[in-house]
A tleap script that builds the chain and sets N, CA, C and O, in Angstrom:
source leaprc.protein.ff14SB
mol = sequence {
  NMET GLY LEU LEU ASP ARG PHE ARG LYS LYS
  SER PRO LYS ARG ASN LYS ASP THR GLY THR
  ALA MET GLU ARG TYR GLU LYS SER PHE PHE
  HIE ALA ILE ASP GLY ILE VAL TYR GLY ILE
  ARG PHE GLU HIE ASN MET ILE ILE ILE LEU
  VAL ALA ALA ILE LEU VAL ILE VAL PHE GLY
  ILE PHE TYR LYS LEU SER GLY PRO GLU TRP
  LEU PHE VAL ILE THR MET ILE GLY THR ILE
  SER ALA SER GLU MET ILE ASN THR ALA VAL
  GLU ALA ALA ILE ASP LEU TYR THR THR GLU
  THR HIE PRO LEU ALA LYS ILE ALA LYS ASP
  THR ALA SER SER ALA THR LEU LEU LEU CYS
  ILE THR ALA PHE ILE GLY GLY VAL MET ILE
  PHE LEU PRO LYS ALA ILE MET MET MET GLY
  CGLY
}
set mol.1.N position { 200.580 18.434 155.803 }
set mol.1.CA position { 201.203 19.513 155.599 }
set mol.1.C position { 202.084 19.452 154.204 }
set mol.1.O position { 202.856 18.501 154.078 }
set mol.2.N position { 202.010 20.263 153.338 }
set mol.2.CA position { 202.520 20.062 152.142 }
set mol.2.C position { 204.206 20.636 151.924 }
set mol.2.O position { 204.759 21.340 152.769 }
set mol.3.N position { 204.640 20.344 151.084 }
set mol.3.CA position { 206.251 20.729 150.913 }
set mol.3.C position { 206.490 22.194 151.013 }
set mol.3.O position { 207.547 22.603 151.493 }
set mol.4.N position { 205.496 23.072 150.554 }
set mol.4.CA position { 205.800 24.464 150.545 }
set mol.4.C position { 205.648 24.949 151.976 }
set mol.4.O position { 206.367 25.823 152.461 }
set mol.5.N position { 204.660 24.322 152.626 }
set mol.5.CA position { 204.287 24.609 154.055 }
set mol.5.C position { 205.720 24.410 154.862 }
set mol.5.O position { 206.062 25.120 155.808 }
set mol.6.N position { 206.306 23.583 154.449 }
set mol.6.CA position { 207.400 23.117 155.435 }
set mol.6.C position { 208.679 24.079 155.450 }
set mol.6.O position { 209.415 24.275 156.416 }
set mol.7.N position { 208.807 24.749 153.912 }
set mol.7.CA position { 209.747 25.815 153.882 }
set mol.7.C position { 209.160 27.147 154.640 }
set mol.7.O position { 209.908 28.040 155.041 }
set mol.8.N position { 207.883 27.173 154.773 }
set mol.8.CA position { 207.433 28.493 155.123 }
set mol.8.C position { 207.572 28.457 156.824 }
set mol.8.O position { 207.425 29.497 157.467 }
set mol.9.N position { 207.809 27.428 157.349 }
set mol.9.CA position { 207.962 27.572 158.853 }
set mol.9.C position { 209.382 28.013 159.158 }
set mol.9.O position { 210.396 27.766 158.505 }
set mol.10.N position { 209.250 28.751 160.334 }
set mol.10.CA position { 210.491 29.249 160.975 }
set mol.10.C position { 211.129 28.299 161.912 }
set mol.10.O position { 210.610 27.580 162.766 }
set mol.11.N position { 212.553 28.471 161.517 }
set mol.11.CA position { 213.271 27.674 162.269 }
set mol.11.C position { 213.323 27.856 163.717 }
set mol.11.O position { 212.897 28.920 164.165 }
set mol.12.N position { 213.911 26.727 164.733 }
set mol.12.CA position { 213.660 27.033 166.018 }
set mol.12.C position { 214.284 28.131 166.409 }
set mol.12.O position { 215.184 28.432 165.624 }
set mol.13.N position { 214.156 28.940 167.417 }
set mol.13.CA position { 214.870 29.896 167.800 }
set mol.13.C position { 216.233 29.474 168.759 }
set mol.13.O position { 216.177 28.736 169.742 }
set mol.14.N position { 217.262 30.021 168.312 }
set mol.14.CA position { 218.490 29.693 168.921 }
set mol.14.C position { 219.158 30.791 169.656 }
set mol.14.O position { 218.953 31.982 169.419 }
set mol.15.N position { 220.034 30.299 170.638 }
set mol.15.CA position { 220.582 31.494 171.470 }
set mol.15.C position { 221.365 32.585 170.537 }
set mol.15.O position { 221.372 33.735 170.975 }
set mol.16.N position { 221.883 32.391 169.561 }
set mol.16.CA position { 222.655 33.279 168.700 }
set mol.16.C position { 221.715 34.174 167.858 }
set mol.16.O position { 222.065 35.049 167.066 }
set mol.17.N position { 220.464 33.798 168.172 }
set mol.17.CA position { 219.327 34.673 167.365 }
set mol.17.C position { 218.968 36.116 168.089 }
set mol.17.O position { 218.227 36.970 167.601 }
set mol.18.N position { 219.471 36.179 169.022 }
set mol.18.CA position { 218.925 37.578 169.999 }
set mol.18.C position { 220.142 38.627 169.377 }
set mol.18.O position { 221.317 38.434 169.066 }
set mol.19.N position { 219.215 39.879 169.359 }
set mol.19.CA position { 220.028 41.000 169.038 }
set mol.19.C position { 219.769 41.406 167.506 }
set mol.19.O position { 219.234 40.642 166.703 }
set mol.20.N position { 220.161 42.549 167.232 }
set mol.20.CA position { 220.498 42.987 165.757 }
set mol.20.C position { 221.218 42.275 165.021 }
set mol.20.O position { 221.975 41.485 165.585 }
set mol.21.N position { 221.202 42.334 163.624 }
set mol.21.CA position { 221.899 41.629 162.758 }
set mol.21.C position { 223.621 41.850 162.995 }
set mol.21.O position { 224.445 40.943 162.885 }
set mol.22.N position { 223.909 43.173 163.319 }
set mol.22.CA position { 225.335 43.320 163.394 }
set mol.22.C position { 225.708 42.995 165.004 }
set mol.22.O position { 226.895 43.021 165.329 }
set mol.23.N position { 224.821 42.732 165.862 }
set mol.23.CA position { 224.979 42.243 167.128 }
set mol.23.C position { 225.610 40.820 166.811 }
set mol.23.O position { 226.688 40.387 167.217 }
set mol.24.N position { 224.695 40.204 165.998 }
set mol.24.CA position { 224.796 38.840 165.905 }
set mol.24.C position { 226.062 38.399 165.209 }
set mol.24.O position { 226.642 37.356 165.511 }
set mol.25.N position { 226.477 39.246 164.247 }
set mol.25.CA position { 227.615 39.052 163.442 }
set mol.25.C position { 228.791 39.430 164.323 }
set mol.25.O position { 229.864 38.861 164.120 }
set mol.26.N position { 228.684 40.368 165.314 }
set mol.26.CA position { 229.914 40.424 166.256 }
set mol.26.C position { 229.945 39.478 167.221 }
set mol.26.O position { 231.029 39.256 167.761 }
set mol.27.N position { 228.961 38.859 167.562 }
set mol.27.CA position { 229.120 37.887 168.617 }
set mol.27.C position { 229.693 36.640 168.023 }
set mol.27.O position { 230.469 35.938 168.671 }
set mol.28.N position { 229.259 36.300 166.581 }
set mol.28.CA position { 229.907 35.199 166.056 }
set mol.28.C position { 231.355 35.384 165.801 }
set mol.28.O position { 232.164 34.456 165.817 }
set mol.29.N position { 231.624 36.534 165.581 }
set mol.29.CA position { 233.037 36.952 165.429 }
set mol.29.C position { 233.910 36.395 166.650 }
set mol.29.O position { 234.707 35.461 166.569 }
set mol.30.N position { 233.672 36.993 167.565 }
set mol.30.CA position { 234.241 37.044 168.970 }
set mol.30.C position { 234.220 35.412 169.414 }
set mol.30.O position { 235.201 34.904 169.957 }
set mol.31.N position { 232.999 34.657 169.123 }
set mol.31.CA position { 232.994 33.311 169.482 }
set mol.31.C position { 234.140 32.364 168.658 }
set mol.31.O position { 234.774 31.396 169.078 }
set mol.32.N position { 234.163 33.024 167.313 }
set mol.32.CA position { 235.424 32.330 166.756 }
set mol.32.C position { 236.827 32.827 167.144 }
set mol.32.O position { 237.717 31.987 167.014 }
set mol.33.N position { 237.186 34.042 167.599 }
set mol.33.CA position { 238.201 34.320 168.136 }
set mol.33.C position { 238.511 33.384 169.348 }
set mol.33.O position { 239.596 32.830 169.522 }
set mol.34.N position { 237.237 33.258 170.301 }
set mol.34.CA position { 237.467 32.523 171.429 }
set mol.34.C position { 237.985 30.998 171.062 }
set mol.34.O position { 238.847 30.435 171.737 }
set mol.35.N position { 237.378 30.421 169.952 }
set mol.35.CA position { 237.621 29.090 169.745 }
set mol.35.C position { 239.121 29.086 169.306 }
set mol.35.O position { 239.790 28.111 169.648 }
set mol.36.N position { 239.757 30.150 168.531 }
set mol.36.CA position { 241.154 30.012 168.214 }
set mol.36.C position { 241.936 30.180 169.274 }
set mol.36.O position { 242.977 29.529 169.356 }
set mol.37.N position { 241.550 31.118 170.301 }
set mol.37.CA position { 242.315 31.244 171.443 }
set mol.37.C position { 242.433 29.904 172.269 }
set mol.37.O position { 243.518 29.582 172.753 }
set mol.38.N position { 241.279 29.112 172.429 }
set mol.38.CA position { 241.183 27.979 172.837 }
set mol.38.C position { 242.160 27.093 172.231 }
set mol.38.O position { 243.088 26.610 172.880 }
set mol.39.N position { 241.943 26.844 170.830 }
set mol.39.CA position { 243.068 25.930 170.323 }
set mol.39.C position { 244.427 26.139 170.748 }
set mol.39.O position { 245.188 25.269 171.170 }
set mol.40.N position { 244.698 27.505 170.587 }
set mol.40.CA position { 246.291 27.970 170.727 }
set mol.40.C position { 246.701 27.570 172.165 }
set mol.40.O position { 247.779 27.047 172.447 }
set mol.41.N position { 245.755 27.865 173.009 }
set mol.41.CA position { 246.201 27.654 174.636 }
set mol.41.C position { 246.083 26.200 175.068 }
set mol.41.O position { 246.861 25.814 175.939 }
set mol.42.N position { 245.299 25.449 174.616 }
set mol.42.CA position { 245.186 24.254 174.959 }
set mol.42.C position { 245.139 22.744 173.949 }
set mol.42.O position { 244.953 21.615 174.405 }
set mol.43.N position { 245.310 23.014 172.822 }
set mol.43.CA position { 245.644 22.272 171.753 }
set mol.43.C position { 247.063 22.137 171.262 }
set mol.43.O position { 247.343 22.875 170.317 }
set mol.44.N position { 248.125 21.252 171.764 }
set mol.44.CA position { 249.435 21.087 171.343 }
set mol.44.C position { 249.622 21.046 170.088 }
set mol.44.O position { 250.609 21.638 169.652 }
set mol.45.N position { 248.829 20.419 169.263 }
set mol.45.CA position { 248.948 20.370 167.854 }
set mol.45.C position { 248.560 21.674 166.990 }
set mol.45.O position { 248.841 21.708 165.791 }
set mol.46.N position { 247.875 22.801 167.661 }
set mol.46.CA position { 247.690 24.035 167.185 }
set mol.46.C position { 249.040 24.917 167.326 }
set mol.46.O position { 249.501 25.742 166.536 }
set mol.47.N position { 249.515 24.494 168.550 }
set mol.47.CA position { 251.137 25.220 168.594 }
set mol.47.C position { 252.023 24.764 167.460 }
set mol.47.O position { 252.748 25.581 166.892 }
set mol.48.N position { 251.999 23.586 167.133 }
set mol.48.CA position { 252.845 22.958 166.183 }
set mol.48.C position { 252.605 23.635 164.948 }
set mol.48.O position { 253.520 24.133 164.292 }
set mol.49.N position { 251.203 23.673 164.555 }
set mol.49.CA position { 250.663 24.211 163.206 }
set mol.49.C position { 251.142 25.652 163.229 }
set mol.49.O position { 251.699 26.022 162.196 }
set mol.50.N position { 251.021 26.602 164.291 }
set mol.50.CA position { 251.326 27.700 164.242 }
set mol.50.C position { 252.629 28.037 164.240 }
set mol.50.O position { 252.906 29.065 163.622 }
set mol.51.N position { 253.585 27.395 164.813 }
set mol.51.CA position { 254.936 27.431 164.695 }
set mol.51.C position { 255.572 27.001 163.353 }
set mol.51.O position { 256.556 27.642 162.983 }
set mol.52.N position { 255.123 25.995 162.591 }
set mol.52.CA position { 255.161 25.679 161.450 }
set mol.52.C position { 254.776 26.550 160.298 }
set mol.52.O position { 255.447 26.699 159.277 }
set mol.53.N position { 253.756 27.049 160.537 }
set mol.53.CA position { 253.043 28.610 159.584 }
set mol.53.C position { 254.072 29.422 159.522 }
set mol.53.O position { 254.582 29.732 158.445 }
set mol.54.N position { 254.544 29.914 160.819 }
set mol.54.CA position { 255.602 31.106 160.859 }
set mol.54.C position { 256.618 30.739 160.286 }
set mol.54.O position { 257.208 31.650 159.703 }
set mol.55.N position { 257.263 29.311 160.187 }
set mol.55.CA position { 258.547 29.079 159.617 }
set mol.55.C position { 258.312 29.182 158.191 }
set mol.55.O position { 259.008 29.908 157.482 }
set mol.56.N position { 257.340 28.468 157.739 }
set mol.56.CA position { 256.981 28.483 156.387 }
set mol.56.C position { 256.887 29.917 155.471 }
set mol.56.O position { 257.270 30.138 154.322 }
set mol.57.N position { 256.255 30.748 156.410 }
set mol.57.CA position { 256.261 32.171 155.950 }
set mol.57.C position { 257.340 32.940 155.798 }
set mol.57.O position { 257.518 33.786 154.921 }
set mol.58.N position { 258.221 32.564 156.865 }
set mol.58.CA position { 259.771 33.104 156.790 }
set mol.58.C position { 260.295 32.652 155.690 }
set mol.58.O position { 260.691 33.451 154.841 }
set mol.59.N position { 260.388 31.382 155.516 }
set mol.59.CA position { 260.983 30.679 154.138 }
set mol.59.C position { 260.493 31.168 152.868 }
set mol.59.O position { 261.141 31.321 151.833 }
set mol.60.N position { 259.185 31.407 153.091 }
set mol.60.CA position { 258.595 31.666 151.660 }
set mol.60.C position { 259.215 33.156 151.357 }
set mol.60.O position { 259.591 33.417 150.214 }
set mol.61.N position { 259.314 34.134 152.417 }
set mol.61.CA position { 259.776 35.199 152.190 }
set mol.61.C position { 261.308 35.416 151.525 }
set mol.61.O position { 261.698 36.174 150.636 }
set mol.62.N position { 262.033 34.368 152.387 }
set mol.62.CA position { 263.379 34.261 151.972 }
set mol.62.C position { 263.535 33.861 150.667 }
set mol.62.O position { 264.311 34.409 149.885 }
set mol.63.N position { 262.788 32.876 150.386 }
set mol.63.CA position { 263.050 32.377 149.104 }
set mol.63.C position { 262.329 32.957 147.885 }
set mol.63.O position { 262.459 32.415 146.787 }
set mol.64.N position { 261.507 34.140 148.068 }
set mol.64.CA position { 260.622 34.902 147.396 }
set mol.64.C position { 259.773 33.813 146.355 }
set mol.64.O position { 259.957 33.556 145.166 }
set mol.65.N position { 258.814 33.321 147.290 }
set mol.65.CA position { 257.894 32.585 146.458 }
set mol.65.C position { 257.118 33.371 145.646 }
set mol.65.O position { 256.876 34.554 145.887 }
set mol.66.N position { 256.654 32.670 144.545 }
set mol.66.CA position { 255.555 33.409 143.426 }
set mol.66.C position { 254.337 33.294 144.019 }
set mol.66.O position { 254.109 32.726 145.087 }
set mol.67.N position { 253.394 33.959 143.158 }
set mol.67.CA position { 251.917 33.970 143.611 }
set mol.67.C position { 251.316 32.879 143.600 }
set mol.67.O position { 250.468 32.774 144.486 }
set mol.68.N position { 251.464 31.814 142.764 }
set mol.68.CA position { 250.792 30.505 143.074 }
set mol.68.C position { 251.412 29.777 144.004 }
set mol.68.O position { 250.823 28.901 144.636 }
set mol.69.N position { 252.766 30.099 144.188 }
set mol.69.CA position { 253.339 29.147 145.565 }
set mol.69.C position { 252.755 29.842 146.996 }
set mol.69.O position { 252.486 29.184 148.001 }
set mol.70.N position { 252.653 30.938 146.906 }
set mol.70.CA position { 251.821 31.557 148.082 }
set mol.70.C position { 250.790 31.064 148.441 }
set mol.70.O position { 250.623 30.573 149.557 }
set mol.71.N position { 249.645 31.141 147.234 }
set mol.71.CA position { 248.407 30.784 147.284 }
set mol.71.C position { 248.486 29.334 147.836 }
set mol.71.O position { 247.686 29.166 148.756 }
set mol.72.N position { 249.210 28.272 147.536 }
set mol.72.CA position { 249.425 26.769 147.971 }
set mol.72.C position { 249.526 27.194 149.631 }
set mol.72.O position { 248.653 27.060 150.489 }
set mol.73.N position { 250.798 27.709 149.758 }
set mol.73.CA position { 251.354 27.901 151.274 }
set mol.73.C position { 249.959 28.222 152.061 }
set mol.73.O position { 249.387 27.550 152.920 }
set mol.74.N position { 249.610 29.462 151.485 }
set mol.74.CA position { 248.385 30.009 152.490 }
set mol.74.C position { 247.172 29.138 152.891 }
set mol.74.O position { 246.639 29.009 153.994 }
set mol.75.N position { 246.837 28.496 151.525 }
set mol.75.CA position { 245.992 27.499 151.364 }
set mol.75.C position { 245.860 26.503 152.617 }
set mol.75.O position { 244.958 26.374 153.444 }
set mol.76.N position { 247.201 25.784 152.438 }
set mol.76.CA position { 247.326 24.760 153.395 }
set mol.76.C position { 247.591 25.280 154.913 }
set mol.76.O position { 247.523 24.518 155.878 }
set mol.77.N position { 247.835 26.376 154.995 }
set mol.77.CA position { 247.926 26.770 156.527 }
set mol.77.C position { 246.422 27.198 156.969 }
set mol.77.O position { 245.967 26.793 158.038 }
set mol.78.N position { 245.810 27.878 156.264 }
set mol.78.CA position { 244.246 27.808 156.627 }
set mol.78.C position { 243.418 26.451 156.629 }
set mol.78.O position { 242.550 26.235 157.475 }
set mol.79.N position { 243.735 25.585 155.662 }
set mol.79.CA position { 243.014 24.440 155.548 }
set mol.79.C position { 243.628 23.581 156.737 }
set mol.79.O position { 242.750 23.159 157.489 }
set mol.80.N position { 244.846 23.242 157.068 }
set mol.80.CA position { 245.350 22.583 158.345 }
set mol.80.C position { 244.537 23.104 159.537 }
set mol.80.O position { 243.738 22.442 160.198 }
set mol.81.N position { 244.846 24.321 159.699 }
set mol.81.CA position { 244.510 24.937 160.918 }
set mol.81.C position { 242.911 24.826 161.052 }
set mol.81.O position { 242.555 24.387 162.146 }
set mol.82.N position { 242.015 25.097 160.269 }
set mol.82.CA position { 240.611 24.674 160.078 }
set mol.82.C position { 240.411 23.206 160.703 }
set mol.82.O position { 239.746 22.916 161.697 }
set mol.83.N position { 241.129 22.383 159.898 }
set mol.83.CA position { 240.976 20.960 160.092 }
set mol.83.C position { 241.214 20.521 161.708 }
set mol.83.O position { 240.538 19.739 162.376 }
set mol.84.N position { 242.302 21.227 162.070 }
set mol.84.CA position { 242.755 20.772 163.408 }
set mol.84.C position { 241.336 21.563 164.620 }
set mol.84.O position { 240.961 21.084 165.690 }
set mol.85.N position { 240.979 22.481 164.137 }
set mol.85.CA position { 239.867 23.191 164.824 }
set mol.85.C position { 238.841 22.095 164.851 }
set mol.85.O position { 238.515 21.613 165.936 }
set mol.86.N position { 238.304 21.664 163.711 }
set mol.86.CA position { 237.156 20.811 163.655 }
set mol.86.C position { 237.323 19.497 164.366 }
set mol.86.O position { 236.416 18.883 164.927 }
set mol.87.N position { 238.661 19.112 164.275 }
set mol.87.CA position { 239.211 17.980 164.957 }
set mol.87.C position { 238.635 18.113 166.478 }
set mol.87.O position { 237.807 17.374 167.009 }
set mol.88.N position { 239.222 19.132 166.983 }
set mol.88.CA position { 239.137 19.592 168.313 }
set mol.88.C position { 237.467 19.752 168.818 }
set mol.88.O position { 237.130 19.519 169.979 }
set mol.89.N position { 236.683 20.104 167.948 }
set mol.89.CA position { 235.157 20.585 168.183 }
set mol.89.C position { 234.408 18.830 168.003 }
set mol.89.O position { 233.330 18.640 168.568 }
set mol.90.N position { 234.932 17.886 167.362 }
set mol.90.CA position { 234.436 16.515 167.229 }
set mol.90.C position { 234.806 15.810 168.545 }
set mol.90.O position { 234.023 15.103 169.179 }
set mol.91.N position { 235.975 16.053 168.862 }
set mol.91.CA position { 236.421 15.441 170.450 }
set mol.91.C position { 235.773 16.047 171.353 }
set mol.91.O position { 235.217 15.367 172.215 }
set mol.92.N position { 235.692 17.307 171.381 }
set mol.92.CA position { 234.705 17.994 172.550 }
set mol.92.C position { 233.343 17.408 172.438 }
set mol.92.O position { 232.843 16.791 173.379 }
set mol.93.N position { 232.728 17.592 171.292 }
set mol.93.CA position { 231.379 16.961 171.429 }
set mol.93.C position { 231.348 15.448 171.770 }
set mol.93.O position { 230.355 15.066 172.388 }
set mol.94.N position { 232.328 14.506 171.442 }
set mol.94.CA position { 232.018 13.207 171.982 }
set mol.94.C position { 232.467 13.275 173.290 }
set mol.94.O position { 231.678 12.702 174.042 }
set mol.95.N position { 233.401 13.740 173.843 }
set mol.95.CA position { 233.504 14.047 175.394 }
set mol.95.C position { 232.469 14.546 176.347 }
set mol.95.O position { 232.426 14.274 177.547 }
set mol.96.N position { 231.586 15.354 175.642 }
set mol.96.CA position { 230.282 16.095 176.320 }
set mol.96.C position { 229.324 14.738 176.275 }
set mol.96.O position { 228.660 14.525 177.289 }
set mol.97.N position { 229.249 14.128 175.549 }
set mol.97.CA position { 228.306 12.526 175.445 }
set mol.97.C position { 228.880 11.637 176.420 }
set mol.97.O position { 228.200 11.130 177.312 }
set mol.98.N position { 230.059 11.441 176.281 }
set mol.98.CA position { 230.794 10.375 177.077 }
set mol.98.C position { 232.388 10.373 177.187 }
set mol.98.O position { 233.202 10.403 176.265 }
set mol.99.N position { 232.571 10.338 178.307 }
set mol.99.CA position { 234.260 10.196 178.551 }
set mol.99.C position { 234.681 8.929 178.549 }
set mol.99.O position { 235.888 8.733 178.685 }
set mol.100.N position { 233.767 7.793 178.395 }
set mol.100.CA position { 234.056 6.430 178.494 }
set mol.100.C position { 234.682 5.992 177.453 }
set mol.100.O position { 234.311 6.548 176.419 }
set mol.101.N position { 235.604 5.096 177.303 }
set mol.101.CA position { 236.095 4.715 175.927 }
set mol.101.C position { 235.021 3.768 175.171 }
set mol.101.O position { 234.516 2.823 175.777 }
set mol.102.N position { 234.722 4.029 173.954 }
set mol.102.CA position { 233.778 3.534 173.249 }
set mol.102.C position { 234.434 3.045 171.706 }
set mol.102.O position { 235.425 3.578 171.208 }
set mol.103.N position { 233.929 2.314 171.297 }
set mol.103.CA position { 234.688 1.896 169.777 }
set mol.103.C position { 234.117 2.849 168.731 }
set mol.103.O position { 234.762 3.129 167.721 }
set mol.104.N position { 232.929 3.334 168.972 }
set mol.104.CA position { 232.173 4.296 168.012 }
set mol.104.C position { 233.243 5.670 168.327 }
set mol.104.O position { 234.020 6.078 167.464 }
set mol.105.N position { 233.158 6.144 169.380 }
set mol.105.CA position { 233.892 7.266 169.844 }
set mol.105.C position { 235.252 7.268 169.187 }
set mol.105.O position { 235.659 8.156 168.438 }
set mol.106.N position { 235.918 6.172 169.547 }
set mol.106.CA position { 237.323 6.087 168.932 }
set mol.106.C position { 237.476 6.239 167.584 }
set mol.106.O position { 238.479 6.782 167.121 }
set mol.107.N position { 236.276 5.667 166.661 }
set mol.107.CA position { 236.276 5.893 165.256 }
set mol.107.C position { 236.302 7.113 164.953 }
set mol.107.O position { 237.059 7.595 164.111 }
set mol.108.N position { 235.393 7.789 165.679 }
set mol.108.CA position { 235.071 9.360 165.407 }
set mol.108.C position { 236.172 10.349 165.536 }
set mol.108.O position { 236.582 11.169 164.714 }
set mol.109.N position { 236.583 10.078 166.815 }
set mol.109.CA position { 238.139 10.861 167.047 }
set mol.109.C position { 239.357 10.631 165.974 }
set mol.109.O position { 240.011 11.515 165.419 }
set mol.110.N position { 239.490 9.220 165.831 }
set mol.110.CA position { 240.772 8.845 165.132 }
set mol.110.C position { 240.492 9.448 163.865 }
set mol.110.O position { 241.355 10.176 163.375 }
set mol.111.N position { 239.223 9.218 163.156 }
set mol.111.CA position { 239.019 9.689 161.885 }
set mol.111.C position { 239.120 11.221 161.508 }
set mol.111.O position { 239.610 11.682 160.477 }
set mol.112.N position { 238.599 11.856 162.477 }
set mol.112.CA position { 238.700 13.532 162.654 }
set mol.112.C position { 240.225 13.744 162.612 }
set mol.112.O position { 240.609 14.416 161.654 }
set mol.113.N position { 241.203 13.286 163.496 }
set mol.113.CA position { 242.264 13.620 163.280 }
set mol.113.C position { 243.231 13.112 162.185 }
set mol.113.O position { 244.357 13.505 161.881 }
set mol.114.N position { 242.495 12.166 161.707 }
set mol.114.CA position { 243.412 11.697 160.582 }
set mol.114.C position { 243.083 12.646 159.021 }
set mol.114.O position { 243.645 12.525 157.932 }
set mol.115.N position { 242.188 13.399 159.350 }
set mol.115.CA position { 242.021 14.279 158.289 }
set mol.115.C position { 243.122 15.314 158.275 }
set mol.115.O position { 243.734 15.564 157.237 }
set mol.116.N position { 243.415 16.004 159.589 }
set mol.116.CA position { 244.512 16.833 159.801 }
set mol.116.C position { 245.819 16.245 159.274 }
set mol.116.O position { 246.612 16.842 158.547 }
set mol.117.N position { 245.955 14.853 159.787 }
set mol.117.CA position { 247.450 14.370 159.270 }
set mol.117.C position { 247.258 14.130 157.885 }
set mol.117.O position { 248.323 14.323 157.299 }
set mol.118.N position { 246.240 13.750 157.026 }
set mol.118.CA position { 246.351 13.750 155.545 }
set mol.118.C position { 246.512 15.140 155.172 }
set mol.118.O position { 247.183 15.258 154.147 }
set mol.119.N position { 246.112 16.229 155.675 }
set mol.119.CA position { 246.244 17.786 155.041 }
set mol.119.C position { 247.933 17.966 155.080 }
set mol.119.O position { 248.601 18.416 154.149 }
set mol.120.N position { 248.448 17.510 156.370 }
set mol.120.CA position { 249.744 17.942 156.960 }
set mol.120.C position { 250.739 16.984 156.093 }
set mol.120.O position { 251.903 17.360 155.949 }
set mol.121.N position { 250.341 15.838 155.552 }
set mol.121.CA position { 251.309 15.123 154.533 }
set mol.121.C position { 251.229 15.802 153.252 }
set mol.121.O position { 252.249 16.086 152.622 }
set mol.122.N position { 250.075 16.070 152.846 }
set mol.122.CA position { 249.858 16.915 151.543 }
set mol.122.C position { 250.667 18.131 151.581 }
set mol.122.O position { 251.480 18.347 150.682 }
set mol.123.N position { 250.476 19.095 152.740 }
set mol.123.CA position { 251.415 20.207 152.462 }
set mol.123.C position { 252.557 19.997 152.602 }
set mol.123.O position { 253.303 20.808 152.054 }
set mol.124.N position { 253.203 18.841 153.380 }
set mol.124.CA position { 254.581 18.494 153.476 }
set mol.124.C position { 255.182 18.332 152.007 }
set mol.124.O position { 256.206 18.896 151.624 }
set mol.125.N position { 254.419 17.506 151.267 }
set mol.125.CA position { 254.847 17.162 149.880 }
set mol.125.C position { 254.712 18.144 148.993 }
set mol.125.O position { 255.483 18.079 148.036 }
set mol.126.N position { 253.820 19.206 149.027 }
set mol.126.CA position { 253.901 20.257 148.231 }
set mol.126.C position { 254.819 21.247 148.650 }
set mol.126.O position { 255.256 22.002 147.781 }
set mol.127.N position { 255.266 21.413 150.051 }
set mol.127.CA position { 256.150 22.278 150.519 }
set mol.127.C position { 257.766 21.770 149.975 }
set mol.127.O position { 258.663 22.526 149.602 }
set mol.128.N position { 257.805 20.551 150.045 }
set mol.128.CA position { 259.051 19.981 149.380 }
set mol.128.C position { 259.133 20.410 147.825 }
set mol.128.O position { 260.038 20.951 147.191 }
set mol.129.N position { 258.154 20.071 147.539 }
set mol.129.CA position { 258.181 20.477 145.827 }
set mol.129.C position { 258.398 22.106 145.728 }
set mol.129.O position { 259.098 22.364 144.749 }
set mol.130.N position { 258.148 22.842 146.187 }
set mol.130.CA position { 258.206 24.233 146.222 }
set mol.130.C position { 259.702 24.505 146.814 }
set mol.130.O position { 260.484 25.143 146.110 }
set mol.131.N position { 260.030 24.129 147.834 }
set mol.131.CA position { 261.243 24.606 148.737 }
set mol.131.C position { 262.500 24.029 148.186 }
set mol.131.O position { 263.474 24.678 147.803 }
set mol.132.N position { 262.365 22.727 148.191 }
set mol.132.CA position { 263.772 21.982 147.749 }
set mol.132.C position { 264.312 22.573 146.498 }
set mol.132.O position { 265.476 22.964 146.586 }
set mol.133.N position { 263.698 22.729 145.311 }
set mol.133.CA position { 264.362 23.300 144.280 }
set mol.133.C position { 265.171 24.619 144.419 }
set mol.133.O position { 266.325 24.847 144.057 }
set mol.134.N position { 264.211 25.486 145.077 }
set mol.134.CA position { 264.810 26.808 145.535 }
set mol.134.C position { 266.190 26.600 146.725 }
set mol.134.O position { 267.180 27.329 146.670 }
set mol.135.N position { 266.056 25.662 147.603 }
set mol.135.CA position { 267.229 25.416 148.275 }
set mol.135.C position { 268.373 24.896 147.808 }
set mol.135.O position { 269.451 25.249 148.287 }
set mol.136.N position { 268.273 23.846 146.652 }
set mol.136.CA position { 269.283 23.255 145.887 }
set mol.136.C position { 270.032 24.536 145.085 }
set mol.136.O position { 271.227 24.811 145.199 }
set mol.137.N position { 269.108 25.216 144.294 }
set mol.137.CA position { 269.480 26.266 143.466 }
set mol.137.C position { 270.458 27.234 144.247 }
set mol.137.O position { 271.539 27.561 143.757 }
set mol.138.N position { 270.031 27.674 145.477 }
set mol.138.CA position { 270.857 28.688 146.298 }
set mol.138.C position { 271.950 28.212 146.806 }
set mol.138.O position { 272.853 28.978 147.144 }
set mol.139.N position { 272.045 26.963 146.934 }
set mol.139.CA position { 273.178 26.169 147.344 }
set mol.139.C position { 274.124 25.860 146.211 }
set mol.139.O position { 275.138 25.210 146.463 }
set mol.140.N position { 273.836 26.339 144.785 }
set mol.140.CA position { 274.650 26.148 143.867 }
set mol.140.C position { 274.396 25.087 143.183 }
set mol.140.O position { 275.177 24.925 142.246 }
set mol.141.N position { 273.602 24.311 143.300 }
set mol.141.CA position { 273.529 22.930 142.696 }
set mol.141.C position { 272.639 22.909 141.330 }
set mol.141.O position { 272.480 21.856 140.713 }
savepdb mol mol.pdb
quit
């Protein structure tokens, strides 16, 4: 079988391939909403991220952030939230395979969660750089 023949082959049928294009988009959208709801209901870190995001948005409005500052804040909120959801997916996939303690499962779970931690540290440093000078100026410093 030649290289072009491989590209001409159809991909395997998947559960999500049923229905019209619009029905598939609708199903995908609501599955994504289900994932967000699951994360908020059952992942304590998502609650922390949500509360932190609300606080940062409130402080951003109070300190009248500039466009680029808002861009950083919104990007960090979205990236950290997505990272936590990916971490949840990795952990669930590993738990589907095995709930036993295994060194490779630990590495996979730990490194997935470290991505969120690294993003949180980055957001914190960026937040300090944005908000601290504004707070100091407001206090008359």
